[in-house]
Every structure is written in structure tokens, then in C-alpha cells.
MMTF fields as JSON, N, C-alpha, C and O atoms, coordinates in Angstrom:
{
  "mmtfVersion": "1.0.0",
  "mmtfProducer": "UNKNOWN",
  "numBonds": 339,
  "numAtoms": 340,
  "numGroups": 85,
  "numChains": 1,
  "numModels": 1,
  "chainsPerModel": [1],
  "groupsPerChain": [85],
  "chainIdList": ["A"],
  "bondAtomList": [4, 2, 8, 6, 12, 10, 16, 14, 20, 18, 24, 22, 28, 26, 32, 30, 36, 34, 40, 38, 44, 42, 48, 46, 52, 50, 56, 54, 60, 58, 64, 62, 68, 66, 72, 70, 76, 74, 80, 78, 84, 82, 88, 86, 92, 90, 96, 94, 100, 98, 104, 102, 108, 106, 112, 110, 116, 114, 120, 118, 124, 122, 128, 126, 132, 130, 136, 134, 140, 138, 144, 142, 148, 146, 152, 150, 156, 154, 160, 158, 164, 162, 168, 166, 172, 170, 176, 174, 180, 178, 184, 182, 188, 186, 192, 190, 196, 194, 200, 198, 204, 202, 208, 206, 212, 210, 216, 214, 220, 218, 224, 222, 228, 226, 232, 230, 236, 234, 240, 238, 244, 242, 248, 246, 252, 250, 256, 254, 260, 258, 264, 262, 268, 266, 272, 270, 276, 274, 280, 278, 284, 282, 288, 286, 292, 290, 296, 294, 300, 298, 304, 302, 308, 306, 312, 310, 316, 314, 320, 318, 324, 322, 328, 326, 332, 330, 336, 334],
  "bondOrderList": [1, 1, 1, 1, 1, 1, 1, 1, 1, 1, 1, 1, 1, 1, 1, 1, 1, 1, 1, 1, 1, 1, 1, 1, 1, 1, 1, 1, 1, 1, 1, 1, 1, 1, 1, 1, 1, 1, 1, 1, 1, 1, 1, 1, 1, 1, 1, 1, 1, 1, 1, 1, 1, 1, 1, 1, 1, 1, 1, 1, 1, 1, 1, 1, 1, 1, 1, 1, 1, 1, 1, 1, 1, 1, 1, 1, 1, 1, 1, 1, 1, 1, 1, 1],
  "groupList": [{"groupName": "MET", "atomNameList": ["N", "CA", "C", "O"], "elementList": ["N", "C", "C", "O"], "formalChargeList": [0, 0, 0, 0], "bondAtomList": [1, 0, 2, 1, 3, 2], "bondOrderList": [1, 1, 2], "singleLetterCode": "M", "chemCompType": "L-PEPTIDE LINKING"}, {"groupName": "ASN", "atomNameList": ["N", "CA", "C", "O"], "elementList": ["N", "C", "C", "O"], "formalChargeList": [0, 0, 0, 0], "bondAtomList": [1, 0, 2, 1, 3, 2], "bondOrderList": [1, 1, 2], "singleLetterCode": "N", "chemCompType": "L-PEPTIDE LINKING"}, {"groupName": "GLN", "atomNameList": ["N", "CA", "C", "O"], "elementList": ["N", "C", "C", "O"], "formalChargeList": [0, 0, 0, 0], "bondAtomList": [1, 0, 2, 1, 3, 2], "bondOrderList": [1, 1, 2], "singleLetterCode": "Q", "chemCompType": "L-PEPTIDE LINKING"}, {"groupName": "LYS", "atomNameList": ["N", "CA", "C", "O"], "elementList": ["N", "C", "C", "O"], "formalChargeList": [0, 0, 0, 0], "bondAtomList": [1, 0, 2, 1, 3, 2], "bondOrderList": [1, 1, 2], "singleLetterCode": "K", "chemCompType": "L-PEPTIDE LINKING"}, {"groupName": "ILE", "atomNameList": ["N", "CA", "C", "O"], "elementList": ["N", "C", "C", "O"], "formalChargeList": [0, 0, 0, 0], "bondAtomList": [1, 0, 2, 1, 3, 2], "bondOrderList": [1, 1, 2], "singleLetterCode": "I", "chemCompType": "L-PEPTIDE LINKING"}, {"groupName": "THR", "atomNameList": ["N", "CA", "C", "O"], "elementList": ["N", "C", "C", "O"], "formalChargeList": [0, 0, 0, 0], "bondAtomList": [1, 0, 2, 1, 3, 2], "bondOrderList": [1, 1, 2], "singleLetterCode": "T", "chemCompType": "L-PEPTIDE LINKING"}, {"groupName": "ARG", "atomNameList": ["N", "CA", "C", "O"], "elementList": ["N", "C", "C", "O"], "formalChargeList": [0, 0, 0, 0], "bondAtomList": [1, 0, 2, 1, 3, 2], "bondOrderList": [1, 1, 2], "singleLetterCode": "R", "chemCompType": "L-PEPTIDE LINKING"}, {"groupName": "ASP", "atomNameList": ["N", "CA", "C", "O"], "elementList": ["N", "C", "C", "O"], "formalChargeList": [0, 0, 0, 0], "bondAtomList": [1, 0, 2, 1, 3, 2], "bondOrderList": [1, 1, 2], "singleLetterCode": "D", "chemCompType": "L-PEPTIDE LINKING"}, {"groupName": "HIS", "atomNameList": ["N", "CA", "C", "O"], "elementList": ["N", "C", "C", "O"], "formalChargeList": [0, 0, 0, 0], "bondAtomList": [1, 0, 2, 1, 3, 2], "bondOrderList": [1, 1, 2], "singleLetterCode": "H", "chemCompType": "L-PEPTIDE LINKING"}, {"groupName": "LEU", "atomNameList": ["N", "CA", "C", "O"], "elementList": ["N", "C", "C", "O"], "formalChargeList": [0, 0, 0, 0], "bondAtomList": [1, 0, 2, 1, 3, 2], "bondOrderList": [1, 1, 2], "singleLetterCode": "L", "chemCompType": "L-PEPTIDE LINKING"}, {"groupName": "VAL", "atomNameList": ["N", "CA", "C", "O"], "elementList": ["N", "C", "C", "O"], "formalChargeList": [0, 0, 0, 0], "bondAtomList": [1, 0, 2, 1, 3, 2], "bondOrderList": [1, 1, 2], "singleLetterCode": "V", "chemCompType": "L-PEPTIDE LINKING"}, {"groupName": "GLU", "atomNameList": ["N", "CA", "C", "O"], "elementList": ["N", "C", "C", "O"], "formalChargeList": [0, 0, 0, 0], "bondAtomList": [1, 0, 2, 1, 3, 2], "bondOrderList": [1, 1, 2], "singleLetterCode": "E", "chemCompType": "L-PEPTIDE LINKING"}, {"groupName": "TYR", "atomNameList": ["N", "CA", "C", "O"], "elementList": ["N", "C", "C", "O"], "formalChargeList": [0, 0, 0, 0], "bondAtomList": [1, 0, 2, 1, 3, 2], "bondOrderList": [1, 1, 2], "singleLetterCode": "Y", "chemCompType": "L-PEPTIDE LINKING"}, {"groupName": "ALA", "atomNameList": ["N", "CA", "C", "O"], "elementList": ["N", "C", "C", "O"], "formalChargeList": [0, 0, 0, 0], "bondAtomList": [1, 0, 2, 1, 3, 2], "bondOrderList": [1, 1, 2], "singleLetterCode": "A", "chemCompType": "L-PEPTIDE LINKING"}, {"groupName": "GLY", "atomNameList": ["N", "CA", "C", "O"], "elementList": ["N", "C", "C", "O"], "formalChargeList": [0, 0, 0, 0], "bondAtomList": [1, 0, 2, 1, 3, 2], "bondOrderList": [1, 1, 2], "singleLetterCode": "G", "chemCompType": "PEPTIDE LINKING"}, {"groupName": "PHE", "atomNameList": ["N", "CA", "C", "O"], "elementList": ["N", "C", "C", "O"], "formalChargeList": [0, 0, 0, 0], "bondAtomList": [1, 0, 2, 1, 3, 2], "bondOrderList": [1, 1, 2], "singleLetterCode": "F", "chemCompType": "L-PEPTIDE LINKING"}, {"groupName": "TRP", "atomNameList": ["N", "CA", "C", "O"], "elementList": ["N", "C", "C", "O"], "formalChargeList": [0, 0, 0, 0], "bondAtomList": [1, 0, 2, 1, 3, 2], "bondOrderList": [1, 1, 2], "singleLetterCode": "W", "chemCompType": "L-PEPTIDE LINKING"}, {"groupName": "CYS", "atomNameList": ["N", "CA", "C", "O"], "elementList": ["N", "C", "C", "O"], "formalChargeList": [0, 0, 0, 0], "bondAtomList": [1, 0, 2, 1, 3, 2], "bondOrderList": [1, 1, 2], "singleLetterCode": "C", "chemCompType": "L-PEPTIDE LINKING"}],
  "groupTypeList": [0, 1, 2, 3, 4, 5, 6, 7, 1, 4, 8, 6, 8, 9, 10, 11, 12, 11, 9, 13, 0, 10, 14, 3, 5, 0, 0, 7, 5, 15, 1, 7, 7, 6, 16, 15, 15, 1, 4, 5, 0, 5, 6, 11, 2, 8, 1, 11, 15, 3, 13, 12, 13, 0, 3, 9, 4, 6, 3, 5, 15, 3, 17, 1, 3, 9, 3, 14, 11, 9, 6, 15, 7, 13, 15, 1, 2, 13, 9, 14, 9, 6, 4, 3, 1],
  "groupIdList": [1, 2, 3, 4, 5, 6, 7, 8, 9, 10, 11, 12, 13, 14, 15, 16, 17, 18, 19, 20, 21, 22, 23, 24, 25, 26, 27, 28, 29, 30, 31, 32, 33, 34, 35, 36, 37, 38, 39, 40, 41, 42, 43, 44, 45, 46, 47, 48, 49, 50, 51, 52, 53, 54, 55, 56, 57, 58, 59, 60, 61, 62, 63, 64, 65, 66, 67, 68, 69, 70, 71, 72, 73, 74, 75, 76, 77, 78, 79, 80, 81, 82, 83, 84, 85],
  "secStructList": [7, 7, 1, 7, 7, 7, 6, 6, 6, 2, 2, 2, 2, 2, 2, 2, 2, 2, 2, 2, 2, 6, 6, 7, 7, 6, 2, 2, 2, 2, 2, 7, 6, 6, 2, 2, 2, 2, 7, 3, 3, 7, 2, 2, 2, 2, 2, 2, 2, 2, 2, 2, 2, 2, 2, 2, 2, 2, 2, 2, 2, 6, 7, 7, 2, 2, 2, 2, 2, 2, 2, 2, 2, 2, 2, 2, 2, 2, 6, 7, 7, 3, 3, 7, 7],
  "xCoordList": [85.733, 86.252, 85.45, 84.229, 86.476, 85.791, 85.569, 84.83, 86.365, 86.386, 85.063, 84.539, 84.603, 83.547, 83.431, 84.363, 82.468, 82.296, 82.063, 81.056, 82.702, 82.672, 82.774, 83.238, 82.412, 82.518, 83.865, 84.027, 85.011, 86.285, 86.633, 87.174, 86.284, 86.466, 85.487, 85.772, 84.297, 83.251, 83.559, 83.055, 84.445, 84.753, 85.687, 85.49, 86.684, 87.59, 86.826, 87.085, 85.852, 85.157, 84.222, 84.013, 83.564, 82.814, 83.767, 83.424, 84.838, 85.512, 86.073, 86.111, 86.551, 86.905, 85.631, 85.704, 84.564, 83.198, 83.018, 82.908, 82.977, 82.745, 83.725, 83.36, 85.132, 86.071, 85.884, 86.1, 85.512, 85.33, 84.26, 84.276, 83.09, 82.036, 82.208, 81.46, 83.559, 84.082, 85.163, 85.874, 85.465, 86.621, 88.025, 89.013, 88.101, 89.49, 89.639, 88.722, 90.808, 91.427, 92.02, 92.323, 92.22, 92.803, 94.376, 94.979, 94.934, 96.285, 96.194, 97.087, 95.047, 95.018, 94.726, 94.721, 94.519, 94.275, 95.618, 95.918, 96.569, 97.779, 98.649, 99.447, 98.495, 99.257, 98.946, 99.8, 97.521, 97.274, 96.878, 95.806, 97.921, 97.804, 96.455, 95.924, 95.868, 94.579, 93.455, 92.482, 93.469, 92.301, 91.124, 90.195, 90.768, 89.552, 88.953, 87.724, 89.633, 89.094, 88.962, 88.141, 89.884, 89.866, 88.897, 88.466, 88.591, 87.721, 86.366, 86.167, 85.44, 84.125, 83.149, 83.486, 81.873, 80.809, 79.543, 79.38, 78.607, 77.565, 76.447, 76.622, 75.365, 74.211, 73.676, 73.296, 73.621, 72.965, 73.684, 73.171, 75.294, 76.124, 76.167, 76.337, 76.031, 75.903, 74.557, 74.661, 73.506, 72.288, 72.424, 72.088, 72.784, 73.059, 74.078, 73.934, 75.238, 76.09, 75.515, 75.791, 74.639, 73.912, 73.022, 72.932, 72.32, 71.422, 72.188, 71.973, 73.126, 74.14, 74.616, 74.321, 75.279, 75.809, 74.795, 75.087, 73.743, 72.593, 72.324, 72.307, 72.099, 71.84, 72.837, 72.495, 74.147, 75.388, 75.359, 75.441, 75.238, 75.519, 74.406, 74.624, 73.266, 72.087, 72.268, 71.901, 72.808, 73.127, 74.288, 74.223, 75.196, 76.528, 76.35, 76.784, 75.677, 75.63, 74.236, 74.074, 73.404, 72.129, 71.351, 70.908, 71.296, 70.545, 69.304, 68.995, 68.512, 67.279, 67.705, 68.817, 66.837, 66.904, 67.628, 68.622, 67.057, 67.58, 68.899, 69.713, 69.391, 70.825, 71.713, 72.915, 70.976, 71.84, 72.163, 73.342, 71.239, 71.376, 72.416, 73.244, 72.489, 73.328, 74.769, 75.619, 74.936, 76.344, 76.679, 77.882, 75.749, 76.072, 76.477, 77.537, 75.778, 76.086, 77.521, 78.293, 77.907, 79.218, 80.31, 81.384, 79.894, 80.938, 81.08, 82.185, 79.936, 80.086, 80.707, 81.333, 80.53, 81.377, 82.868, 83.679, 83.154, 84.689, 85.343, 86.421, 84.7, 85.256, 84.78, 85.378, 83.631, 82.801, 83.301, 83.776, 83.244, 83.56, 82.654, 81.66, 83.118, 82.491, 81.331, 81.436, 80.326, 79.333, 79.581, 79.797, 79.538, 79.62, 78.89, 79.108, 78.041, 76.915, 77.411, 76.822],
  "yCoordList": [2.068, 3.489, 4.274, 4.411, 4.785, 5.568, 7.14, 7.855, 7.55, 9.043, 9.399, 8.675, 10.597, 11.21, 11.289, 11.851, 10.835, 11.022, 12.247, 12.745, 12.918, 14.211, 14.436, 13.492, 15.549, 15.494, 15.282, 14.566, 15.75, 15.36, 13.843, 13.385, 13.096, 11.65, 10.723, 9.526, 11.175, 10.183, 9.12, 8.0, 9.496, 8.733, 7.562, 6.395, 8.004, 6.969, 6.095, 4.908, 6.359, 5.605, 4.591, 3.446, 5.261, 4.367, 3.299, 2.118, 3.7, 2.558, 1.369, 0.195, 1.913, 0.851, 0.042, -1.185, 0.59, -0.192, -1.113, -2.311, -0.78, -1.695, -2.688, -3.861, -2.367, -3.414, -4.501, -5.69, -4.077, -5.061, -5.752, -6.827, -5.456, -6.259, -7.689, -8.665, -7.405, -8.588, -9.124, -9.802, -8.861, -9.584, -9.057, -9.788, -7.609, -7.044, -5.644, -5.027, -5.304, -3.962, -3.199, -3.709, -1.991, -1.134, -1.511, -0.909, -2.347, -2.823, -3.797, -3.873, -4.627, -5.734, -4.97, -5.591, -3.718, -2.964, -2.568, -2.623, -2.05, -1.775, -2.682, -2.334, -4.045, -5.138, -5.725, -6.37, -5.492, -6.138, -5.133, -4.531, -5.056, -4.174, -4.332, -3.373, -5.474, -5.736, -5.775, -6.454, -5.046, -5.224, -4.898, -5.558, -3.962, -3.738, -4.759, -4.825, -5.548, -6.733, -8.065, -8.952, -8.089, -9.37, -9.086, -10.055, -7.882, -7.718, -7.326, -6.302, -8.216, -7.984, -8.161, -8.788, -7.63, -8.025, -8.351, -7.975, -9.17, -9.703, -8.425, -7.347, -8.713, -7.685, -7.388, -6.252, -8.53, -8.373, -7.513, -6.653, -7.858, -6.907, -5.422, -4.464, -5.266, -4.012, -3.22, -2.032, -3.789, -3.091, -2.993, -1.907, -3.779, -3.494, -2.435, -1.65, -2.436, -1.182, 0.148, 1.189, 0.095, 1.277, 1.845, 3.067, 0.954, 1.437, 2.161, 3.35, 1.45, 2.04, 3.586, 4.59, 3.575, 4.548, 5.863, 7.023, 5.469, 6.384, 7.469, 8.699, 6.463, 6.97, 7.879, 8.972, 7.536, 8.263, 9.568, 10.655, 9.426, 10.466, 11.554, 12.751, 10.946, 12.121, 12.818, 13.986, 12.16, 12.717, 13.726, 14.892, 13.232, 14.105, 15.279, 16.358, 15.182, 16.212, 17.052, 18.189, 16.501, 17.119, 17.508, 18.625, 16.319, 16.363, 15.685, 14.891, 15.848, 14.972, 13.724, 13.515, 13.098, 11.511, 11.717, 11.07, 12.603, 12.688, 12.988, 12.285, 14.204, 14.491, 13.418, 13.274, 12.682, 11.592, 10.597, 10.257, 10.066, 9.28, 9.73, 8.9, 11.027, 11.514, 11.244, 10.719, 11.781, 11.618, 10.271, 10.021, 9.215, 7.707, 7.397, 6.798, 7.724, 7.176, 7.817, 7.094, 9.073, 9.526, 8.762, 8.395, 8.543, 7.765, 6.392, 5.902, 5.764, 4.239, 4.141, 3.135, 5.262, 5.226, 5.334, 4.667, 6.188, 6.656, 5.51, 5.083, 4.907, 4.11, 2.76, 1.897, 2.738, 1.497, 0.334, 0.45, -1.001, -2.379, -2.549, -1.857, -3.624, -4.187, -5.115, -5.513, -5.396, -6.384, -7.588, -7.529, -8.623, -10.041, -11.028, -11.295, -11.543, -12.664, -13.956, -14.969],
  "zCoordList": [77.581, 77.579, 78.727, 78.792, 79.668, 80.65, 80.407, 81.084, 79.29, 79.189, 78.43, 77.585, 78.843, 78.311, 76.853, 76.276, 76.151, 74.686, 74.341, 74.845, 73.61, 73.028, 71.522, 70.882, 70.843, 69.362, 69.041, 68.053, 69.66, 69.458, 69.328, 68.322, 70.418, 70.547, 69.899, 69.861, 69.355, 69.18, 68.065, 68.143, 66.954, 66.12, 66.455, 66.118, 67.129, 67.828, 68.625, 68.425, 69.577, 70.354, 69.588, 69.987, 68.19, 67.534, 66.807, 66.75, 66.316, 65.694, 66.573, 66.206, 67.93, 69.026, 69.27, 69.204, 69.525, 69.851, 68.686, 68.951, 67.59, 66.225, 66.288, 66.203, 66.448, 66.424, 67.507, 67.276, 68.576, 69.795, 69.64, 70.24, 68.892, 68.592, 67.748, 67.692, 67.082, 66.268, 66.682, 65.94, 68.078, 68.644, 68.213, 68.286, 67.706, 67.281, 68.01, 68.552, 67.932, 68.581, 67.58, 66.501, 67.841, 66.912, 66.664, 65.776, 67.32, 67.173, 66.089, 65.244, 66.066, 64.941, 63.447, 62.384, 63.55, 62.3, 61.67, 60.478, 62.983, 62.637, 62.002, 61.132, 62.487, 62.216, 60.905, 60.297, 60.346, 59.132, 57.924, 57.861, 56.981, 55.764, 55.182, 54.622, 55.277, 54.559, 55.408, 55.081, 56.598, 57.817, 57.271, 57.737, 56.285, 55.763, 55.042, 55.007, 54.473, 53.637, 54.594, 54.36, 55.711, 56.566, 57.857, 58.482, 58.213, 59.407, 58.88, 58.226, 59.212, 58.672, 59.745, 60.749, 59.627, 60.668, 59.791, 58.63, 60.595, 60.094, 59.963, 60.53, 59.186, 59.111, 60.433, 60.717, 61.395, 62.65, 63.51, 64.226, 63.386, 64.269, 63.645, 64.399, 62.43, 61.914, 62.453, 62.761, 62.54, 62.902, 64.456, 64.93, 65.167, 66.506, 66.819, 67.756, 65.908, 66.151, 65.714, 66.31, 64.569, 63.926, 65.138, 65.25, 66.105, 66.939, 67.903, 68.137, 68.503, 69.449, 69.015, 69.663, 67.991, 67.351, 67.167, 67.456, 66.708, 66.449, 67.644, 67.603, 68.833, 70.029, 70.444, 70.895, 70.339, 70.757, 69.995, 70.566, 68.675, 67.723, 68.13, 68.318, 68.22, 68.606, 69.885, 70.019, 70.809, 72.142, 72.028, 72.417, 71.538, 71.442, 70.59, 70.991, 69.3, 68.525, 68.889, 68.448, 69.595, 69.98, 68.512, 68.245, 67.635, 66.49, 66.327, 67.216, 65.34, 65.113, 64.308, 63.821, 64.271, 63.599, 62.114, 61.783, 61.358, 59.864, 59.997, 59.398, 60.894, 60.771, 61.497, 61.275, 62.394, 63.008, 61.916, 61.815, 61.056, 60.071, 59.154, 58.778, 58.714, 57.923, 58.288, 57.567, 59.782, 60.153, 60.481, 60.542, 60.737, 60.653, 59.369, 59.194, 58.461, 56.99, 56.602, 55.973, 56.926, 56.499, 57.36, 56.883, 58.788, 59.494, 58.934, 58.703, 58.713, 58.128, 56.786, 56.451, 55.939, 54.622, 54.797, 54.154, 55.677, 55.938, 56.702, 56.288, 57.929, 58.809, 59.19, 59.832, 58.692, 59.095, 58.442, 57.312, 59.127, 58.652, 57.535, 57.317, 56.775, 55.662, 56.33, 57.49, 55.581, 55.97, 55.121, 53.91, 55.788, 55.185, 55.936, 57.118, 55.226, 55.963, 55.608, 55.986]
}
């Protein structure tokens, strides 16, 4: 994504980044009614994604670590992929 990450588009960017980590795209989710159950990531992938997301969230929202964790947890609950080892 070449577009500047802002508060308005950070969620879309994080979803696309997370899907790319597991070799999927947004179109894959549109074409699969059960995408939430079929597309998963490993614990290691999740930890890597969280580290990336936390840096981006803290920079974009200009917040401390605790607020960043809370924002990440809310994002992950709503839009995050399931973890399956």
C-alpha cells in the first residue's frame, strides 16, 4: 500500500497486511462465506503481526504503549484472524 497510513485507513491497511501474511487477499474473504473459519494464522505470525501493528498504531494515534495495546486488542477482537497452531 503506497498510500499514507492515517486514522481513517489504518484498519483496512492492517487487515490487508494480516491477510497478506497468510497468502490471502480481501477478494479471498469476499469469495468465501466461511473465511473467518478457513483463514487462520500461527502464533508466530500473530506475534509478528502484533509487533508491526503496535508500532503503526502508536505512531498513527500518537499514544503510549498501554493505549496502543488497548487499540490493538479492540482491532484484533473485531477484525483479527483466528490463531491455529
